[in-house]
MMTF fields as JSON, N, C-alpha, C and O atoms, coordinates in Angstrom:
{
  "mmtfVersion": "1.0.0",
  "mmtfProducer": "UNKNOWN",
  "numBonds": 215,
  "numAtoms": 216,
  "numGroups": 54,
  "numChains": 1,
  "numModels": 1,
  "chainsPerModel": [1],
  "groupsPerChain": [54],
  "chainIdList": ["A"],
  "bondAtomList": [4, 2, 8, 6, 12, 10, 16, 14, 20, 18, 24, 22, 28, 26, 32, 30, 36, 34, 40, 38, 44, 42, 48, 46, 52, 50, 56, 54, 60, 58, 64, 62, 68, 66, 72, 70, 76, 74, 80, 78, 84, 82, 88, 86, 92, 90, 96, 94, 100, 98, 104, 102, 108, 106, 112, 110, 116, 114, 120, 118, 124, 122, 128, 126, 132, 130, 136, 134, 140, 138, 144, 142, 148, 146, 152, 150, 156, 154, 160, 158, 164, 162, 168, 166, 172, 170, 176, 174, 180, 178, 184, 182, 188, 186, 192, 190, 196, 194, 200, 198, 204, 202, 208, 206, 212, 210],
  "bondOrderList": [1, 1, 1, 1, 1, 1, 1, 1, 1, 1, 1, 1, 1, 1, 1, 1, 1, 1, 1, 1, 1, 1, 1, 1, 1, 1, 1, 1, 1, 1, 1, 1, 1, 1, 1, 1, 1, 1, 1, 1, 1, 1, 1, 1, 1, 1, 1, 1, 1, 1, 1, 1, 1],
  "groupList": [{"groupName": "MET", "atomNameList": ["N", "CA", "C", "O"], "elementList": ["N", "C", "C", "O"], "formalChargeList": [0, 0, 0, 0], "bondAtomList": [1, 0, 2, 1, 3, 2], "bondOrderList": [1, 1, 2], "singleLetterCode": "M", "chemCompType": "L-PEPTIDE LINKING"}, {"groupName": "PRO", "atomNameList": ["N", "CA", "C", "O"], "elementList": ["N", "C", "C", "O"], "formalChargeList": [0, 0, 0, 0], "bondAtomList": [1, 0, 2, 1, 3, 2], "bondOrderList": [1, 1, 2], "singleLetterCode": "P", "chemCompType": "L-PEPTIDE LINKING"}, {"groupName": "GLN", "atomNameList": ["N", "CA", "C", "O"], "elementList": ["N", "C", "C", "O"], "formalChargeList": [0, 0, 0, 0], "bondAtomList": [1, 0, 2, 1, 3, 2], "bondOrderList": [1, 1, 2], "singleLetterCode": "Q", "chemCompType": "L-PEPTIDE LINKING"}, {"groupName": "LEU", "atomNameList": ["N", "CA", "C", "O"], "elementList": ["N", "C", "C", "O"], "formalChargeList": [0, 0, 0, 0], "bondAtomList": [1, 0, 2, 1, 3, 2], "bondOrderList": [1, 1, 2], "singleLetterCode": "L", "chemCompType": "L-PEPTIDE LINKING"}, {"groupName": "ASN", "atomNameList": ["N", "CA", "C", "O"], "elementList": ["N", "C", "C", "O"], "formalChargeList": [0, 0, 0, 0], "bondAtomList": [1, 0, 2, 1, 3, 2], "bondOrderList": [1, 1, 2], "singleLetterCode": "N", "chemCompType": "L-PEPTIDE LINKING"}, {"groupName": "GLY", "atomNameList": ["N", "CA", "C", "O"], "elementList": ["N", "C", "C", "O"], "formalChargeList": [0, 0, 0, 0], "bondAtomList": [1, 0, 2, 1, 3, 2], "bondOrderList": [1, 1, 2], "singleLetterCode": "G", "chemCompType": "PEPTIDE LINKING"}, {"groupName": "TRP", "atomNameList": ["N", "CA", "C", "O"], "elementList": ["N", "C", "C", "O"], "formalChargeList": [0, 0, 0, 0], "bondAtomList": [1, 0, 2, 1, 3, 2], "bondOrderList": [1, 1, 2], "singleLetterCode": "W", "chemCompType": "L-PEPTIDE LINKING"}, {"groupName": "PHE", "atomNameList": ["N", "CA", "C", "O"], "elementList": ["N", "C", "C", "O"], "formalChargeList": [0, 0, 0, 0], "bondAtomList": [1, 0, 2, 1, 3, 2], "bondOrderList": [1, 1, 2], "singleLetterCode": "F", "chemCompType": "L-PEPTIDE LINKING"}, {"groupName": "ALA", "atomNameList": ["N", "CA", "C", "O"], "elementList": ["N", "C", "C", "O"], "formalChargeList": [0, 0, 0, 0], "bondAtomList": [1, 0, 2, 1, 3, 2], "bondOrderList": [1, 1, 2], "singleLetterCode": "A", "chemCompType": "L-PEPTIDE LINKING"}, {"groupName": "ILE", "atomNameList": ["N", "CA", "C", "O"], "elementList": ["N", "C", "C", "O"], "formalChargeList": [0, 0, 0, 0], "bondAtomList": [1, 0, 2, 1, 3, 2], "bondOrderList": [1, 1, 2], "singleLetterCode": "I", "chemCompType": "L-PEPTIDE LINKING"}, {"groupName": "VAL", "atomNameList": ["N", "CA", "C", "O"], "elementList": ["N", "C", "C", "O"], "formalChargeList": [0, 0, 0, 0], "bondAtomList": [1, 0, 2, 1, 3, 2], "bondOrderList": [1, 1, 2], "singleLetterCode": "V", "chemCompType": "L-PEPTIDE LINKING"}, {"groupName": "SER", "atomNameList": ["N", "CA", "C", "O"], "elementList": ["N", "C", "C", "O"], "formalChargeList": [0, 0, 0, 0], "bondAtomList": [1, 0, 2, 1, 3, 2], "bondOrderList": [1, 1, 2], "singleLetterCode": "S", "chemCompType": "L-PEPTIDE LINKING"}, {"groupName": "THR", "atomNameList": ["N", "CA", "C", "O"], "elementList": ["N", "C", "C", "O"], "formalChargeList": [0, 0, 0, 0], "bondAtomList": [1, 0, 2, 1, 3, 2], "bondOrderList": [1, 1, 2], "singleLetterCode": "T", "chemCompType": "L-PEPTIDE LINKING"}, {"groupName": "LYS", "atomNameList": ["N", "CA", "C", "O"], "elementList": ["N", "C", "C", "O"], "formalChargeList": [0, 0, 0, 0], "bondAtomList": [1, 0, 2, 1, 3, 2], "bondOrderList": [1, 1, 2], "singleLetterCode": "K", "chemCompType": "L-PEPTIDE LINKING"}, {"groupName": "HIS", "atomNameList": ["N", "CA", "C", "O"], "elementList": ["N", "C", "C", "O"], "formalChargeList": [0, 0, 0, 0], "bondAtomList": [1, 0, 2, 1, 3, 2], "bondOrderList": [1, 1, 2], "singleLetterCode": "H", "chemCompType": "L-PEPTIDE LINKING"}, {"groupName": "GLU", "atomNameList": ["N", "CA", "C", "O"], "elementList": ["N", "C", "C", "O"], "formalChargeList": [0, 0, 0, 0], "bondAtomList": [1, 0, 2, 1, 3, 2], "bondOrderList": [1, 1, 2], "singleLetterCode": "E", "chemCompType": "L-PEPTIDE LINKING"}, {"groupName": "ASP", "atomNameList": ["N", "CA", "C", "O"], "elementList": ["N", "C", "C", "O"], "formalChargeList": [0, 0, 0, 0], "bondAtomList": [1, 0, 2, 1, 3, 2], "bondOrderList": [1, 1, 2], "singleLetterCode": "D", "chemCompType": "L-PEPTIDE LINKING"}],
  "groupTypeList": [0, 1, 2, 3, 4, 1, 5, 1, 6, 7, 8, 9, 3, 10, 7, 11, 6, 3, 9, 7, 3, 10, 9, 9, 1, 12, 13, 10, 0, 4, 14, 12, 11, 1, 4, 15, 1, 8, 1, 3, 11, 8, 15, 13, 14, 13, 12, 15, 1, 6, 16, 6, 1, 6],
  "groupIdList": [1, 2, 3, 4, 5, 6, 7, 8, 9, 10, 11, 12, 13, 14, 15, 16, 17, 18, 19, 20, 21, 22, 23, 24, 25, 26, 27, 28, 29, 30, 31, 32, 33, 34, 35, 36, 37, 38, 39, 40, 41, 42, 43, 44, 45, 46, 47, 48, 49, 50, 51, 52, 53, 54],
  "secStructList": [7, 4, 4, 4, 7, 7, 2, 2, 2, 2, 2, 2, 2, 2, 2, 2, 2, 2, 0, 0, 0, 0, 0, 2, 2, 2, 2, 2, 2, 6, 7, 7, 7, 1, 1, 7, 7, 7, 7, 7, 7, 1, 7, 7, 7, 7, 7, 7, 7, 7, 7, 7, 7, 7],
  "xCoordList": [-12.851, -11.66, -11.245, -11.963, -10.089, -9.606, -9.195, -9.121, -8.924, -8.51, -9.73, -9.527, -10.905, -12.055, -12.438, -13.403, -11.693, -12.02, -11.457, -10.25, -12.346, -11.919, -11.367, -10.979, -11.316, -10.884, -9.475, -9.329, -8.444, -7.062, -6.836, -6.099, -7.457, -7.18, -7.84, -7.313, -8.943, -9.562, -8.747, -8.629, -8.163, -7.299, -6.015, -5.586, -5.425, -4.298, -4.658, -3.873, -5.769, -6.245, -6.394, -5.905, -7.042, -7.235, -5.953, -5.75, -5.06, -3.769, -2.878, -2.177, -2.906, -2.094, -2.628, -1.835, -4.01, -4.465, -4.206, -3.961, -4.256, -3.879, -2.457, -2.154, -1.563, -0.173, -0.04, 0.684, -0.752, -0.644, -1.262, -0.758, -2.338, -3.046, -2.598, -2.839, -1.97, -1.635, -0.111, 0.384, 0.597, 2.045, 2.887, 3.716, 2.668, 3.567, 3.395, 4.421, 2.201, 2.083, 2.755, 3.384, 2.638, 3.318, 4.821, 5.492, 5.389, 6.779, 7.229, 8.267, 6.465, 6.824, 6.727, 7.586, 5.696, 5.46, 6.487, 6.617, 7.173, 8.204, 9.487, 10.307, 9.681, 10.944, 10.868, 9.811, 11.92, 12.018, 12.788, 13.718, 12.445, 13.111, 14.388, 14.369, 15.522, 16.762, 16.744, 17.479, 15.926, 15.846, 14.413, 13.55, 14.174, 12.865, 12.528, 13.397, 11.328, 11.02, 11.042, 10.553, 11.611, 11.603, 10.533, 10.259, 9.977, 8.976, 9.554, 10.659, 8.811, 9.384, 9.347, 8.449, 10.333, 10.337, 9.359, 9.029, 8.903, 7.837, 8.395, 7.644, 9.738, 10.295, 10.36, 10.637, 10.099, 10.181, 11.561, 12.211, 11.991, 13.315, 13.202, 12.227, 14.184, 14.121, 14.666, 15.796, 13.793, 14.174, 14.32, 13.604, 15.318, 15.647, 15.487, 15.771, 15.016, 14.895, 16.314, 17.276, 16.388, 17.694, 17.571, 16.673, 18.445, 18.377, 19.239, 20.378, 18.645, 19.353, 20.45, 20.211, 21.65, 22.744, 22.628, 23.443, 21.717, 21.69, 20.586, 20.454],
  "yCoordList": [-42.328, -42.148, -40.647, -39.775, -40.41, -39.049, -38.372, -37.144, -39.168, -38.533, -37.774, -36.906, -38.074, -37.437, -36.126, -35.466, -35.766, -34.566, -33.383, -33.297, -32.495, -31.365, -30.167, -29.177, -30.215, -29.056, -28.58, -27.449, -29.376, -28.854, -28.664, -27.76, -29.505, -29.418, -28.199, -27.638, -27.806, -26.573, -25.372, -24.46, -25.325, -24.18, -24.191, -23.126, -25.336, -25.433, -24.983, -24.269, -25.351, -24.992, -23.398, -22.766, -22.794, -21.354, -20.615, -19.651, -21.021, -20.331, -20.493, -19.559, -21.71, -21.823, -20.989, -20.489, -20.821, -19.976, -18.527, -17.752, -18.132, -16.771, -16.449, -15.352, -17.401, -17.222, -17.103, -16.244, -17.981, -17.981, -16.724, -16.214, -16.233, -15.112, -13.762, -12.78, -13.631, -12.361, -12.136, -11.117, -13.041, -12.779, -13.014, -12.179, -14.121, -14.496, -13.526, -13.13, -13.099, -12.069, -10.819, -10.233, -10.35, -9.067, -9.168, -8.199, -10.333, -10.501, -10.615, -10.078, -11.277, -11.406, -10.118, -9.81, -9.343, -8.105, -6.976, -5.979, -7.139, -6.158, -6.306, -5.388, -7.407, -7.595, -6.783, -6.719, -6.178, -5.377, -6.093, -6.841, -5.896, -6.58, -5.78, -4.549, -6.494, -5.751, -5.031, -4.065, -5.497, -4.824, -4.325, -5.075, -3.103, -2.567, -2.373, -1.945, -2.675, -2.551, -1.141, -0.256, -0.893, 0.48, 0.586, -0.383, 1.709, 1.862, 1.778, 2.253, 1.184, 1.086, 2.396, 3.215, 2.581, 3.847, 3.706, 2.604, 4.868, 4.886, 4.652, 4.305, 4.847, 4.677, 3.27, 2.396, 3.002, 1.633, 1.393, 2.262, 0.179, -0.245, -0.576, -1.191, -0.177, -0.47, -1.871, -2.2, -2.683, -4.027, -4.201, -3.607, -5.076, -5.333, -6.815, -7.626, -7.181, -8.609, -9.22, -8.553, -10.483, -11.129, -12.372, -13.189, -12.515, -13.687, -14.791, -14.582, -15.99, -17.131, -17.522, -17.447, -17.938, -18.152, -19.489, -19.72, -20.365, -21.63, -21.745, -22.777],
  "zCoordList": [47.985, 47.08, 47.086, 46.598, 47.647, 47.775, 46.478, 46.415, 45.434, 44.151, 43.524, 42.675, 43.908, 43.331, 44.051, 43.667, 45.073, 45.897, 45.027, 44.802, 44.556, 43.652, 44.438, 43.818, 45.735, 46.529, 46.181, 45.717, 46.38, 46.072, 44.605, 44.21, 43.759, 42.327, 41.687, 40.725, 42.195, 41.64, 41.987, 41.169, 43.197, 43.577, 42.671, 42.228, 42.403, 41.54, 40.155, 39.531, 39.655, 38.298, 38.266, 37.33, 39.251, 39.244, 39.338, 38.6, 40.223, 40.377, 39.143, 38.754, 38.514, 37.35, 36.177, 35.379, 36.05, 35.004, 35.281, 34.357, 36.57, 36.855, 36.53, 36.061, 36.773, 36.319, 34.832, 34.329, 34.108, 32.625, 32.003, 31.003, 32.586, 32.026, 32.513, 31.81, 33.652, 34.211, 34.278, 33.796, 34.846, 35.122, 33.84, 33.476, 33.19, 32.055, 30.892, 30.339, 30.458, 29.369, 29.634, 28.753, 30.915, 31.175, 31.161, 30.806, 31.542, 31.517, 29.969, 29.585, 29.186, 27.761, 27.028, 26.201, 27.304, 26.615, 27.033, 26.323, 28.134, 28.591, 27.789, 27.78, 27.13, 26.363, 25.11, 24.483, 24.733, 23.51, 22.43, 22.734, 21.223, 20.11, 19.834, 19.863, 19.56, 19.318, 17.955, 17.749, 17.061, 15.756, 15.554, 15.099, 15.881, 15.731, 14.197, 13.438, 13.771, 12.364, 11.916, 12.618, 10.735, 10.166, 9.052, 8.344, 8.928, 7.887, 6.466, 6.204, 5.585, 4.232, 3.509, 3.701, 2.678, 1.885, 0.735, 0.295, 0.26, -0.762, -2.181, -3.093, -2.366, -3.673, -4.074, -3.253, -5.386, -5.877, -6.383, -6.964, -6.144, -6.704, -8.164, -8.595, -8.927, -10.364, -10.571, -10.21, -11.176, -11.463, -12.967, -13.773, -13.307, -14.674, -14.909, -14.028, -16.134, -16.39, -16.51, -16.893, -16.172, -16.177, -17.039, -16.834, -17.974, -18.855, -18.291, -17.875, -18.293, -17.735, -18.819, -20.024, -18.312, -19.255, -19.982, -20.875, -19.692, -20.384, -21.385, -22.043]
}
């Protein structure tokens, strides 16, 4: 039964994992976000209680 021969399937498995673990993460990490996060300011915003009109 040729479908039980692990020879070609093991090579496909190894190469696909190499692609997933080496090539794809480097391509994804090279992308930059259009809106870089800015640090929050230390000042607190003044909040006032709001009464519901009903």
